[in-house]
All heavy atoms as TSV, in Angstrom:
chain	resi	resn	atom	element	x	y	z
A	1	MET	N	N	0.315	-11.278	-1.996
A	1	MET	CA	C	0.051	-10.046	-2.680
A	1	MET	C	C	0.479	-10.227	-4.134
A	1	MET	O	O	1.529	-10.795	-4.451
A	1	MET	CB	C	0.811	-8.913	-2.008
A	1	MET	CG	C	0.479	-7.573	-2.586
A	1	MET	SD	S	1.014	-6.158	-1.596
A	1	MET	CE	C	2.720	-6.409	-1.490
A	2	VAL	N	N	-0.316	-9.655	-5.038
A	2	VAL	CA	C	-0.091	-9.796	-6.469
A	2	VAL	C	C	0.716	-8.598	-7.031
A	2	VAL	O	O	1.538	-8.742	-7.923
A	2	VAL	CB	C	-1.416	-9.926	-7.226
A	2	VAL	CG1	C	-1.212	-9.972	-8.700
A	2	VAL	CG2	C	-2.148	-11.181	-6.758
A	3	GLY	N	N	0.404	-7.409	-6.510
A	3	GLY	CA	C	1.077	-6.242	-7.038
A	3	GLY	C	C	0.815	-4.974	-6.243
A	3	GLY	O	O	0.026	-4.990	-5.299
A	4	VAL	N	N	1.501	-3.908	-6.619
A	4	VAL	CA	C	1.353	-2.603	-5.971
A	4	VAL	C	C	1.214	-1.560	-7.064
A	4	VAL	O	O	1.924	-1.630	-8.083
A	4	VAL	CB	C	2.574	-2.275	-5.107
A	4	VAL	CG1	C	2.466	-0.891	-4.491
A	4	VAL	CG2	C	2.762	-3.303	-4.019
A	5	HIS	N	N	0.327	-0.584	-6.881
A	5	HIS	CA	C	0.256	0.512	-7.805
A	5	HIS	C	C	-0.165	1.754	-7.041
A	5	HIS	O	O	-0.507	1.713	-5.853
A	5	HIS	CB	C	-0.696	0.248	-9.001
A	5	HIS	CG	C	-2.121	-0.003	-8.606
A	5	HIS	ND1	N	-3.057	0.999	-8.694
A	5	HIS	CD2	C	-2.773	-1.109	-8.147
A	5	HIS	CE1	C	-4.224	0.533	-8.284
A	5	HIS	NE2	N	-4.067	-0.762	-7.949
A	6	ASP	N	N	-0.127	2.884	-7.713
A	6	ASP	CA	C	-0.397	4.195	-7.089
A	6	ASP	C	C	0.417	4.397	-5.815
A	6	ASP	O	O	-0.094	4.837	-4.779
A	6	ASP	CB	C	-1.906	4.372	-6.778
A	6	ASP	CG	C	-2.711	4.542	-8.037
A	6	ASP	OD1	O	-2.164	4.966	-9.057
A	6	ASP	OD2	O	-3.908	4.235	-8.043
A	7	LEU	N	N	1.692	4.074	-5.905
A	7	LEU	CA	C	2.609	4.219	-4.785
A	7	LEU	C	C	3.172	5.622	-4.732
A	7	LEU	O	O	3.676	6.126	-5.733
A	7	LEU	CB	C	3.763	3.200	-4.951
A	7	LEU	CG	C	4.913	3.311	-3.955
A	7	LEU	CD1	C	4.425	2.941	-2.566
A	7	LEU	CD2	C	6.052	2.428	-4.404
A	8	HIS	N	N	3.020	6.243	-3.583
A	8	HIS	CA	C	3.549	7.622	-3.363
A	8	HIS	C	C	4.243	7.650	-2.005
A	8	HIS	O	O	3.703	7.197	-0.997
A	8	HIS	CB	C	2.394	8.627	-3.370
A	8	HIS	CG	C	1.567	8.593	-4.583
A	8	HIS	ND1	N	1.925	9.216	-5.755
A	8	HIS	CD2	C	0.405	7.964	-4.831
A	8	HIS	CE1	C	1.004	8.978	-6.653
A	8	HIS	NE2	N	0.071	8.239	-6.142
A	9	VAL	N	N	5.477	8.194	-1.994
A	9	VAL	CA	C	6.240	8.333	-0.745
A	9	VAL	C	C	6.759	9.757	-0.717
A	9	VAL	O	O	7.260	10.274	-1.727
A	9	VAL	CB	C	7.433	7.370	-0.713
A	9	VAL	CG1	C	8.179	7.509	0.625
A	9	VAL	CG2	C	6.962	5.936	-0.935
A	10	TRP	N	N	6.636	10.419	0.436
A	10	TRP	CA	C	7.131	11.761	0.542
A	10	TRP	C	C	7.502	12.060	1.998
A	10	TRP	O	O	7.135	11.362	2.916
A	10	TRP	CB	C	6.123	12.789	0.007
A	10	TRP	CG	C	4.866	12.932	0.768
A	10	TRP	CD1	C	4.571	13.887	1.695
A	10	TRP	CD2	C	3.702	12.140	0.674
A	10	TRP	NE1	N	3.295	13.712	2.181
A	10	TRP	CE2	C	2.728	12.648	1.550
A	10	TRP	CE3	C	3.332	11.009	-0.096
A	10	TRP	CZ2	C	1.477	12.071	1.727
A	10	TRP	CZ3	C	2.101	10.455	0.060
A	10	TRP	CH2	C	1.171	10.983	0.952
A	11	THR	N	N	8.238	13.131	2.175
A	11	THR	CA	C	8.647	13.573	3.492
A	11	THR	C	C	7.621	14.624	3.989
A	11	THR	O	O	7.427	15.631	3.350
A	11	THR	CB	C	10.058	14.222	3.445
A	11	THR	OG1	O	10.966	13.261	2.965
A	11	THR	CG2	C	10.487	14.695	4.824
A	12	LEU	N	N	7.022	14.303	5.078
A	12	LEU	CA	C	6.034	15.207	5.694
A	12	LEU	C	C	6.735	16.217	6.586
A	12	LEU	O	O	6.440	17.434	6.533
A	12	LEU	CB	C	4.974	14.425	6.480
A	12	LEU	CG	C	3.758	15.193	6.968
A	12	LEU	CD1	C	3.012	15.830	5.816
A	12	LEU	CD2	C	2.846	14.279	7.753
A	13	THR	N	N	7.611	15.734	7.430
A	13	THR	CA	C	8.483	16.616	8.260
A	13	THR	C	C	9.875	16.039	8.192
A	13	THR	O	O	10.105	14.933	7.642
A	13	THR	CB	C	8.018	16.660	9.737
A	13	THR	OG1	O	8.250	15.358	10.338
A	13	THR	CG2	C	6.534	16.993	9.832
A	14	SER	N	N	10.815	16.697	8.787
A	14	SER	CA	C	12.194	16.228	8.780
A	14	SER	C	C	12.371	14.849	9.453
A	14	SER	O	O	13.359	14.167	9.214
A	14	SER	CB	C	13.133	17.240	9.400
A	14	SER	OG	O	12.761	17.457	10.783
A	15	GLU	N	N	11.391	14.452	10.246
A	15	GLU	CA	C	11.480	13.171	10.930
A	15	GLU	C	C	10.352	12.231	10.574
A	15	GLU	O	O	10.163	11.196	11.247
A	15	GLU	CB	C	11.504	13.408	12.451
A	15	GLU	CG	C	12.732	14.175	12.921
A	15	GLU	CD	C	12.791	14.328	14.390
A	15	GLU	OE1	O	12.062	13.634	15.115
A	15	GLU	OE2	O	13.552	15.181	14.864
A	16	MET	N	N	9.570	12.527	9.516
A	16	MET	CA	C	8.445	11.654	9.196
A	16	MET	C	C	8.282	11.486	7.683
A	16	MET	O	O	8.026	12.425	6.963
A	16	MET	CB	C	7.149	12.216	9.773
A	16	MET	CG	C	5.927	11.369	9.446
A	16	MET	SD	S	4.419	12.092	10.022
A	16	MET	CE	C	4.060	11.015	11.359
A	17	GLU	N	N	8.487	10.235	7.257
A	17	GLU	CA	C	8.203	9.848	5.875
A	17	GLU	C	C	6.800	9.217	5.859
A	17	GLU	O	O	6.426	8.528	6.820
A	17	GLU	CB	C	9.231	8.815	5.389
A	17	GLU	CG	C	10.682	9.184	5.592
A	17	GLU	CD	C	11.105	10.411	4.829
A	17	GLU	OE1	O	10.545	10.664	3.746
A	17	GLU	OE2	O	11.983	11.150	5.306
A	18	VAL	N	N	6.061	9.486	4.829
A	18	VAL	CA	C	4.716	8.885	4.700
A	18	VAL	C	C	4.579	8.193	3.327
A	18	VAL	O	O	5.302	8.495	2.422
A	18	VAL	CB	C	3.607	9.941	4.898
A	18	VAL	CG1	C	3.653	10.498	6.311
A	18	VAL	CG2	C	3.728	11.049	3.875
A	19	LEU	N	N	3.656	7.257	3.284
A	19	LEU	CA	C	3.464	6.479	2.081
A	19	LEU	C	C	1.970	6.188	1.877
A	19	LEU	O	O	1.225	5.980	2.848
A	19	LEU	CB	C	4.232	5.155	2.253
A	19	LEU	CG	C	4.106	4.102	1.151
A	19	LEU	CD1	C	5.441	3.405	0.974
A	19	LEU	CD2	C	3.026	3.099	1.420
A	20	THR	N	N	1.571	6.186	0.602
A	20	THR	CA	C	0.248	5.692	0.236
A	20	THR	C	C	0.438	4.688	-0.898
A	20	THR	O	O	1.341	4.854	-1.730
A	20	THR	CB	C	-0.711	6.825	-0.205
A	20	THR	OG1	O	-0.181	7.421	-1.400
A	20	THR	CG2	C	-0.923	7.857	0.853
A	21	ALA	N	N	-0.415	3.666	-0.951
A	21	ALA	CA	C	-0.293	2.660	-2.007
A	21	ALA	C	C	-1.536	1.826	-2.070
A	21	ALA	O	O	-2.265	1.671	-1.103
A	21	ALA	CB	C	0.928	1.761	-1.780
A	22	HIS	N	N	-1.757	1.254	-3.256
A	22	HIS	CA	C	-2.821	0.241	-3.442
A	22	HIS	C	C	-2.126	-1.091	-3.523
A	22	HIS	O	O	-1.196	-1.278	-4.318
A	22	HIS	CB	C	-3.583	0.508	-4.735
A	22	HIS	CG	C	-4.391	1.755	-4.727
A	22	HIS	ND1	N	-5.467	1.921	-5.574
A	22	HIS	CD2	C	-4.270	2.915	-4.041
A	22	HIS	CE1	C	-5.986	3.126	-5.380
A	22	HIS	NE2	N	-5.263	3.733	-4.438
A	23	LEU	N	N	-2.582	-2.041	-2.707
A	23	LEU	CA	C	-1.987	-3.385	-2.691
A	23	LEU	C	C	-2.958	-4.367	-3.292
A	23	LEU	O	O	-4.090	-4.505	-2.791
A	23	LEU	CB	C	-1.693	-3.804	-1.237
A	23	LEU	CG	C	-0.917	-2.798	-0.414
A	23	LEU	CD1	C	-0.752	-3.330	1.022
A	23	LEU	CD2	C	0.436	-2.521	-1.035
A	24	MET	N	N	-2.583	-4.977	-4.400
A	24	MET	CA	C	-3.460	-5.932	-5.085
A	24	MET	C	C	-3.244	-7.332	-4.574
A	24	MET	O	O	-2.106	-7.765	-4.424
A	24	MET	CB	C	-3.261	-5.852	-6.564
A	24	MET	CG	C	-3.637	-4.523	-7.153
A	24	MET	SD	S	-3.391	-4.472	-8.945
A	24	MET	CE	C	-4.683	-5.604	-9.441
A	25	THR	N	N	-4.327	-8.060	-4.294
A	25	THR	CA	C	-4.253	-9.409	-3.762
A	25	THR	C	C	-5.098	-10.336	-4.622
A	25	THR	O	O	-6.001	-9.925	-5.352
A	25	THR	CB	C	-4.782	-9.456	-2.331
A	25	THR	OG1	O	-6.188	-9.091	-2.333
A	25	THR	CG2	C	-4.020	-8.561	-1.404
A	26	GLU	N	N	-4.829	-11.648	-4.479
A	26	GLU	CA	C	-5.713	-12.629	-5.115
A	26	GLU	C	C	-7.057	-12.618	-4.345
A	26	GLU	O	O	-7.092	-12.248	-3.158
A	26	GLU	CB	C	-5.069	-14.019	-5.039
A	26	GLU	CG	C	-3.842	-14.170	-5.875
A	26	GLU	CD	C	-3.212	-15.523	-5.786
A	26	GLU	OE1	O	-3.582	-16.298	-4.870
A	26	GLU	OE2	O	-2.360	-15.830	-6.634
A	27	GLY	N	N	-8.120	-13.007	-5.016
A	27	GLY	CA	C	-9.442	-12.929	-4.435
A	27	GLY	C	C	-9.644	-13.589	-3.092
A	27	GLY	O	O	-10.429	-13.134	-2.300
A	28	THR	N	N	-8.923	-14.651	-2.811
A	28	THR	CA	C	-9.123	-15.409	-1.574
A	28	THR	C	C	-8.156	-14.991	-0.488
A	28	THR	O	O	-8.208	-15.539	0.608
A	28	THR	CB	C	-8.960	-16.913	-1.817
A	28	THR	OG1	O	-7.634	-17.146	-2.342
A	28	THR	CG2	C	-10.001	-17.393	-2.824
A	29	THR	N	N	-7.306	-14.034	-0.739
A	29	THR	CA	C	-6.321	-13.600	0.242
A	29	THR	C	C	-6.974	-12.806	1.373
A	29	THR	O	O	-7.855	-11.996	1.127
A	29	THR	CB	C	-5.223	-12.749	-0.427
A	29	THR	OG1	O	-4.647	-13.504	-1.491
A	29	THR	CG2	C	-4.169	-12.300	0.546
A	30	ASP	N	N	-6.511	-13.013	2.595
A	30	ASP	CA	C	-7.001	-12.264	3.751
A	30	ASP	C	C	-6.411	-10.852	3.725
A	30	ASP	O	O	-5.242	-10.649	3.967
A	30	ASP	CB	C	-6.581	-13.004	5.049
A	30	ASP	CG	C	-6.992	-12.265	6.304
A	30	ASP	OD1	O	-7.732	-11.260	6.226
A	30	ASP	OD2	O	-6.575	-12.691	7.391
A	31	GLY	N	N	-7.235	-9.879	3.399
A	31	GLY	CA	C	-6.815	-8.491	3.307
A	31	GLY	C	C	-6.231	-7.941	4.583
A	31	GLY	O	O	-5.327	-7.131	4.570
A	32	HIS	N	N	-6.763	-8.409	5.704
A	32	HIS	CA	C	-6.273	-7.934	7.025
A	32	HIS	C	C	-4.828	-8.374	7.235
A	32	HIS	O	O	-3.992	-7.618	7.704
A	32	HIS	CB	C	-7.146	-8.460	8.168
A	32	HIS	CG	C	-8.534	-7.918	8.107
A	32	HIS	ND1	N	-8.860	-6.674	8.525
A	32	HIS	CD2	C	-9.675	-8.516	7.651
A	32	HIS	CE1	C	-10.173	-6.481	8.370
A	32	HIS	NE2	N	-10.664	-7.572	7.840
A	33	ALA	N	N	-4.517	-9.595	6.850
A	33	ALA	CA	C	-3.146	-10.128	6.999
A	33	ALA	C	C	-2.189	-9.365	6.081
A	33	ALA	O	O	-1.080	-9.023	6.482
A	33	ALA	CB	C	-3.126	-11.620	6.679
A	34	VAL	N	N	-2.609	-9.080	4.857
A	34	VAL	CA	C	-1.784	-8.309	3.909
A	34	VAL	C	C	-1.493	-6.938	4.480
A	34	VAL	O	O	-0.344	-6.473	4.462
A	34	VAL	CB	C	-2.462	-8.209	2.537
A	34	VAL	CG1	C	-1.763	-7.201	1.646
A	34	VAL	CG2	C	-2.535	-9.551	1.893
A	35	LEU	N	N	-2.500	-6.290	5.002
A	35	LEU	CA	C	-2.340	-4.961	5.595
A	35	LEU	C	C	-1.348	-4.988	6.761
A	35	LEU	O	O	-0.435	-4.159	6.844
A	35	LEU	CB	C	-3.680	-4.436	6.035
A	35	LEU	CG	C	-3.746	-2.993	6.548
A	35	LEU	CD1	C	-3.193	-2.011	5.529
A	35	LEU	CD2	C	-5.180	-2.654	6.940
A	36	ASP	N	N	-1.521	-5.948	7.658
A	36	ASP	CA	C	-0.625	-6.095	8.809
A	36	ASP	C	C	0.825	-6.348	8.390
A	36	ASP	O	O	1.768	-5.738	8.912
A	36	ASP	CB	C	-1.096	-7.193	9.734
A	36	ASP	CG	C	-2.400	-6.875	10.423
A	36	ASP	OD1	O	-2.786	-5.666	10.481
A	36	ASP	OD2	O	-3.058	-7.810	10.913
A	37	GLN	N	N	1.019	-7.241	7.432
A	37	GLN	CA	C	2.357	-7.564	6.939
A	37	GLN	C	C	2.993	-6.381	6.235
A	37	GLN	O	O	4.188	-6.113	6.397
A	37	GLN	CB	C	2.339	-8.764	6.033
A	37	GLN	CG	C	1.962	-10.051	6.732
A	37	GLN	CD	C	1.699	-11.223	5.805
A	37	GLN	OE1	O	1.899	-11.096	4.580
A	37	GLN	NE2	N	1.229	-12.331	6.338
A	38	ALA	N	N	2.206	-5.642	5.457
A	38	ALA	CA	C	2.747	-4.474	4.729
A	38	ALA	C	C	3.182	-3.407	5.711
A	38	ALA	O	O	4.256	-2.808	5.588
A	38	ALA	CB	C	1.715	-3.942	3.761
A	39	ARG	N	N	2.363	-3.159	6.706
A	39	ARG	CA	C	2.720	-2.159	7.731
A	39	ARG	C	C	3.991	-2.533	8.470
A	39	ARG	O	O	4.870	-1.695	8.726
A	39	ARG	CB	C	1.578	-1.946	8.726
A	39	ARG	CG	C	0.410	-1.165	8.134
A	39	ARG	CD	C	-0.593	-0.850	9.222
A	39	ARG	NE	N	-1.533	0.169	8.845
A	39	ARG	CZ	C	-1.262	1.462	8.656
A	39	ARG	NH1	N	-0.044	1.901	8.840
A	39	ARG	NH2	N	-2.219	2.307	8.302
A	40	ALA	N	N	4.136	-3.804	8.826
A	40	ALA	CA	C	5.326	-4.263	9.539
A	40	ALA	C	C	6.555	-4.127	8.641
A	40	ALA	O	O	7.628	-3.662	9.102
A	40	ALA	CB	C	5.126	-5.721	9.988
A	41	LEU	N	N	6.447	-4.524	7.384
A	41	LEU	CA	C	7.569	-4.418	6.451
A	41	LEU	C	C	7.979	-2.946	6.288
A	41	LEU	O	O	9.195	-2.656	6.324
A	41	LEU	CB	C	7.163	-4.993	5.076
A	41	LEU	CG	C	8.246	-4.979	4.029
A	41	LEU	CD1	C	8.222	-6.263	3.233
A	41	LEU	CD2	C	8.076	-3.781	3.093
A	42	LEU	N	N	7.039	-2.062	6.091
A	42	LEU	CA	C	7.382	-0.654	5.927
A	42	LEU	C	C	8.089	-0.079	7.165
A	42	LEU	O	O	9.054	0.682	7.038
A	42	LEU	CB	C	6.135	0.176	5.621
A	42	LEU	CG	C	5.513	-0.082	4.255
A	42	LEU	CD1	C	4.142	0.593	4.148
A	42	LEU	CD2	C	6.433	0.420	3.156
A	43	ALA	N	N	7.622	-0.456	8.335
A	43	ALA	CA	C	8.249	0.029	9.576
A	43	ALA	C	C	9.623	-0.582	9.769
A	43	ALA	O	O	10.610	0.144	10.063
A	43	ALA	CB	C	7.341	-0.265	10.747
A	44	ASP	N	N	9.737	-1.901	9.606
A	44	ASP	CA	C	11.004	-2.579	9.892
A	44	ASP	C	C	12.079	-2.295	8.875
A	44	ASP	O	O	13.248	-2.042	9.267
A	44	ASP	CB	C	10.777	-4.082	9.983
A	44	ASP	CG	C	9.875	-4.485	11.124
A	44	ASP	OD1	O	9.659	-3.687	12.065
A	44	ASP	OD2	O	9.354	-5.641	11.108
A	45	ARG	N	N	11.753	-2.344	7.605
A	45	ARG	CA	C	12.754	-2.197	6.566
A	45	ARG	C	C	13.014	-0.770	6.133
A	45	ARG	O	O	14.114	-0.418	5.701
A	45	ARG	CB	C	12.384	-3.008	5.343
A	45	ARG	CG	C	12.451	-4.493	5.570
A	45	ARG	CD	C	12.334	-5.226	4.258
A	45	ARG	NE	N	12.196	-6.632	4.464
A	45	ARG	CZ	C	11.937	-7.495	3.514
A	45	ARG	NH1	N	11.829	-7.082	2.272
A	45	ARG	NH2	N	11.816	-8.798	3.815
A	46	HIS	N	N	11.954	0.072	6.221
A	46	HIS	CA	C	12.108	1.413	5.659
A	46	HIS	C	C	11.839	2.539	6.652
A	46	HIS	O	O	11.871	3.693	6.275
A	46	HIS	CB	C	11.139	1.578	4.451
A	46	HIS	CG	C	11.357	0.538	3.418
A	46	HIS	ND1	N	12.458	0.534	2.579
A	46	HIS	CD2	C	10.649	-0.573	3.083
A	46	HIS	CE1	C	12.410	-0.508	1.772
A	46	HIS	NE2	N	11.322	-1.181	2.060
A	47	ARG	N	N	11.534	2.169	7.905
A	47	ARG	CA	C	11.269	3.153	8.962
A	47	ARG	C	C	10.130	4.100	8.610
A	47	ARG	O	O	10.145	5.260	8.971
A	47	ARG	CB	C	12.551	3.907	9.312
A	47	ARG	CG	C	13.663	2.955	9.815
A	47	ARG	CD	C	14.910	3.688	10.179
A	47	ARG	NE	N	14.626	4.584	11.306
A	47	ARG	CZ	C	15.429	5.545	11.655
A	47	ARG	NH1	N	16.525	5.780	11.040
A	47	ARG	NH2	N	15.109	6.319	12.685
A	48	ILE	N	N	9.154	3.575	7.891
A	48	ILE	CA	C	7.950	4.341	7.547
A	48	ILE	C	C	6.850	3.872	8.498
A	48	ILE	O	O	6.366	2.747	8.359
A	48	ILE	CB	C	7.563	4.172	6.088
A	48	ILE	CG1	C	8.641	4.750	5.174
A	48	ILE	CG2	C	6.208	4.874	5.804
A	48	ILE	CD1	C	8.402	4.554	3.700
A	49	ASP	N	N	6.492	4.729	9.416
A	49	ASP	CA	C	5.460	4.334	10.422
A	49	ASP	C	C	4.071	4.879	10.100
A	49	ASP	O	O	3.116	4.530	10.754
A	49	ASP	CB	C	5.882	4.840	11.808
A	49	ASP	CG	C	7.163	4.160	12.269
A	49	ASP	OD1	O	7.293	2.927	12.079
A	49	ASP	OD2	O	8.035	4.847	12.833
A	50	HIS	N	N	3.999	5.755	9.121
A	50	HIS	CA	C	2.678	6.299	8.758
A	50	HIS	C	C	2.438	5.966	7.271
A	50	HIS	O	O	3.085	6.438	6.384
A	50	HIS	CB	C	2.636	7.817	8.916
A	50	HIS	CG	C	1.271	8.363	8.631
A	50	HIS	ND1	N	0.249	8.350	9.547
A	50	HIS	CD2	C	0.754	8.891	7.505
A	50	HIS	CE1	C	-0.821	8.887	9.011
A	50	HIS	NE2	N	-0.544	9.228	7.770
A	51	ALA	N	N	1.446	5.076	7.041
A	51	ALA	CA	C	1.122	4.672	5.685
A	51	ALA	C	C	-0.403	4.532	5.554
A	51	ALA	O	O	-1.089	4.040	6.496
A	51	ALA	CB	C	1.787	3.358	5.353
A	52	THR	N	N	-0.907	4.941	4.423
A	52	THR	CA	C	-2.304	4.702	4.058
A	52	THR	C	C	-2.313	3.698	2.939
A	52	THR	O	O	-1.797	3.983	1.846
A	52	THR	CB	C	-3.009	6.010	3.601
A	52	THR	OG1	O	-2.899	6.969	4.687
A	52	THR	CG2	C	-4.459	5.750	3.264
A	53	LEU	N	N	-2.790	2.503	3.240
A	53	LEU	CA	C	-2.764	1.399	2.290
A	53	LEU	C	C	-4.175	0.942	1.943
A	53	LEU	O	O	-5.000	0.749	2.854
A	53	LEU	CB	C	-1.973	0.235	2.906
A	53	LEU	CG	C	-0.537	0.574	3.325
A	53	LEU	CD1	C	0.058	-0.559	4.131
A	53	LEU	CD2	C	0.300	0.879	2.090
A	54	GLN	N	N	-4.406	0.777	0.671
A	54	GLN	CA	C	-5.697	0.262	0.161
A	54	GLN	C	C	-5.490	-1.116	-0.360
A	54	GLN	O	O	-4.715	-1.289	-1.308
A	54	GLN	CB	C	-6.220	1.202	-0.919
A	54	GLN	CG	C	-7.523	0.738	-1.520
A	54	GLN	CD	C	-8.082	1.722	-2.521
A	54	GLN	OE1	O	-8.059	2.939	-2.231
A	54	GLN	NE2	N	-8.558	1.285	-3.647
A	55	VAL	N	N	-6.129	-2.125	0.226
A	55	VAL	CA	C	-6.030	-3.471	-0.240
A	55	VAL	C	C	-7.201	-3.754	-1.174
A	55	VAL	O	O	-8.355	-3.470	-0.817
A	55	VAL	CB	C	-6.074	-4.450	0.974
A	55	VAL	CG1	C	-5.984	-5.889	0.470
A	55	VAL	CG2	C	-4.911	-4.159	1.928
A	56	GLU	N	N	-6.904	-4.246	-2.370
A	56	GLU	CA	C	-7.972	-4.500	-3.339
A	56	GLU	C	C	-7.690	-5.814	-4.082
A	56	GLU	O	O	-6.538	-6.171	-4.292
A	56	GLU	CB	C	-8.075	-3.345	-4.340
A	56	GLU	CG	C	-6.819	-3.060	-5.091
A	56	GLU	CD	C	-6.860	-1.774	-5.862
A	56	GLU	OE1	O	-7.394	-0.770	-5.370
A	56	GLU	OE2	O	-6.353	-1.797	-6.996
A	57	PRO	N	N	-8.729	-6.539	-4.457
A	57	PRO	CA	C	-8.548	-7.779	-5.174
A	57	PRO	C	C	-8.039	-7.543	-6.595
A	57	PRO	O	O	-8.292	-6.464	-7.156
A	57	PRO	CB	C	-9.941	-8.405	-5.214
A	57	PRO	CG	C	-10.872	-7.246	-5.079
A	57	PRO	CD	C	-10.165	-6.225	-4.245
A	58	ASP	N	N	-7.322	-8.511	-7.146
A	58	ASP	CA	C	-6.770	-8.316	-8.504
A	58	ASP	C	C	-7.854	-8.257	-9.564
A	58	ASP	O	O	-7.579	-7.911	-10.714
A	58	ASP	CB	C	-5.746	-9.390	-8.807
A	58	ASP	CG	C	-6.305	-10.788	-8.721
A	58	ASP	OD1	O	-7.483	-10.991	-8.348
A	58	ASP	OD2	O	-5.541	-11.752	-8.973
A	59	THR	N	N	-9.090	-8.554	-9.210
A	59	THR	CA	C	-10.188	-8.451	-10.157
A	59	THR	C	C	-10.763	-7.036	-10.228
A	59	THR	O	O	-11.619	-6.749	-11.066
A	59	THR	CB	C	-11.295	-9.437	-9.773
A	59	THR	OG1	O	-11.719	-9.183	-8.464
A	59	THR	CG2	C	-10.830	-10.867	-9.932
A	60	HIS	N	N	-10.312	-6.153	-9.315
A	60	HIS	CA	C	-10.864	-4.785	-9.249
A	60	HIS	C	C	-10.424	-4.021	-10.491
A	60	HIS	O	O	-9.270	-4.112	-10.931
A	60	HIS	CB	C	-10.334	-4.072	-8.015
A	60	HIS	CG	C	-10.726	-2.655	-7.910
A	60	HIS	ND1	N	-12.003	-2.254	-7.612
A	60	HIS	CD2	C	-10.039	-1.515	-8.122
A	60	HIS	CE1	C	-12.068	-0.938	-7.596
A	60	HIS	NE2	N	-10.871	-0.471	-7.922
A	61	VAL	N	N	-11.307	-3.241	-11.038
A	61	VAL	CA	C	-10.985	-2.377	-12.174
A	61	VAL	C	C	-11.334	-0.950	-11.829
A	61	VAL	O	O	-12.212	-0.690	-11.021
A	61	VAL	CB	C	-11.736	-2.796	-13.482
A	61	VAL	CG1	C	-11.267	-4.153	-13.939
A	61	VAL	CG2	C	-13.230	-2.793	-13.276
A	62	GLY	N	N	-10.680	-0.034	-12.460
A	62	GLY	CA	C	-11.019	1.377	-12.249
A	62	GLY	C	C	-9.840	2.257	-11.967
A	62	GLY	O	O	-9.750	3.347	-12.471
A	63	CYS	N	N	-8.907	1.815	-11.163
A	63	CYS	CA	C	-7.771	2.661	-10.764
A	63	CYS	C	C	-6.873	2.981	-11.963
A	63	CYS	O	O	-6.402	4.104	-12.137
A	63	CYS	CB	C	-6.943	2.032	-9.658
A	63	CYS	SG	S	-7.839	1.943	-8.088
A	64	GLU	N	N	-6.636	1.974	-12.829
A	64	GLU	CA	C	-5.751	2.209	-13.975
A	64	GLU	C	C	-6.412	3.119	-15.024
A	64	GLU	O	O	-5.754	3.583	-15.926
A	64	GLU	CB	C	-5.308	0.899	-14.588
A	64	GLU	CG	C	-6.406	0.114	-15.258
A	64	GLU	CD	C	-7.297	-0.676	-14.304
A	64	GLU	OE1	O	-7.000	-0.782	-13.127
A	64	GLU	OE2	O	-8.328	-1.198	-14.755
A	65	GLU	N	N	-7.686	3.326	-14.897
A	65	GLU	CA	C	-8.391	4.142	-15.873
A	65	GLU	C	C	-8.245	5.636	-15.607
A	65	GLU	O	O	-8.633	6.463	-16.420
A	65	GLU	CB	C	-9.881	3.762	-15.911
A	65	GLU	CG	C	-10.083	2.322	-16.352
A	65	GLU	CD	C	-11.517	1.839	-16.131
A	65	GLU	OE1	O	-12.351	2.660	-15.683
A	65	GLU	OE2	O	-11.790	0.688	-16.447
A	66	LEU	N	N	-7.745	6.044	-14.432
A	66	LEU	CA	C	-7.598	7.439	-14.116
A	66	LEU	C	C	-6.520	8.070	-14.988
A	66	LEU	O	O	-5.445	7.502	-15.180
A	66	LEU	CB	C	-7.233	7.607	-12.631
A	66	LEU	CG	C	-8.271	7.192	-11.639
A	66	LEU	CD1	C	-7.720	7.320	-10.217
A	66	LEU	CD2	C	-9.513	8.023	-11.764
A	67	THR	N	N	-6.802	9.227	-15.479
A	67	THR	CA	C	-5.803	9.965	-16.246
A	67	THR	C	C	-5.712	11.369	-15.651
A	67	THR	O	O	-6.598	12.191	-15.846
A	67	THR	CB	C	-6.198	10.058	-17.734
A	67	THR	OG1	O	-7.495	10.675	-17.831
A	67	THR	CG2	C	-6.229	8.702	-18.402
A	68	TRP	N	N	-4.699	11.581	-14.891
A	68	TRP	CA	C	-4.533	12.858	-14.196
A	68	TRP	C	C	-4.068	13.851	-15.207
A	68	TRP	O	O	-3.941	14.902	-15.251
A	68	TRP	CB	C	-3.509	12.727	-13.041
A	68	TRP	CG	C	-3.985	11.737	-12.072
A	68	TRP	CD1	C	-3.624	10.420	-12.018
A	68	TRP	CD2	C	-4.937	11.891	-11.024
A	68	TRP	NE1	N	-4.249	9.766	-10.969
A	68	TRP	CE2	C	-5.072	10.660	-10.352
A	68	TRP	CE3	C	-5.672	12.965	-10.576
A	68	TRP	CZ2	C	-5.896	10.511	-9.262
A	68	TRP	CZ3	C	-6.524	12.784	-9.499
A	68	TRP	CH2	C	-6.624	11.562	-8.836
């Protein structure tokens, strides 16, 4: 994995933390493996079992152009 952006973590209920993030990878990286490893890391290290993760190649453009 090359980087992470648009990371958001919040408490949904008193017993559930949730996370969303964009995971940037090199073009030849297996996105499925990155997703599986990220989910395992979040569950094991941070006890976050509900995450919405978007895997995108480092050549992708567009997300950084958003201005909320």
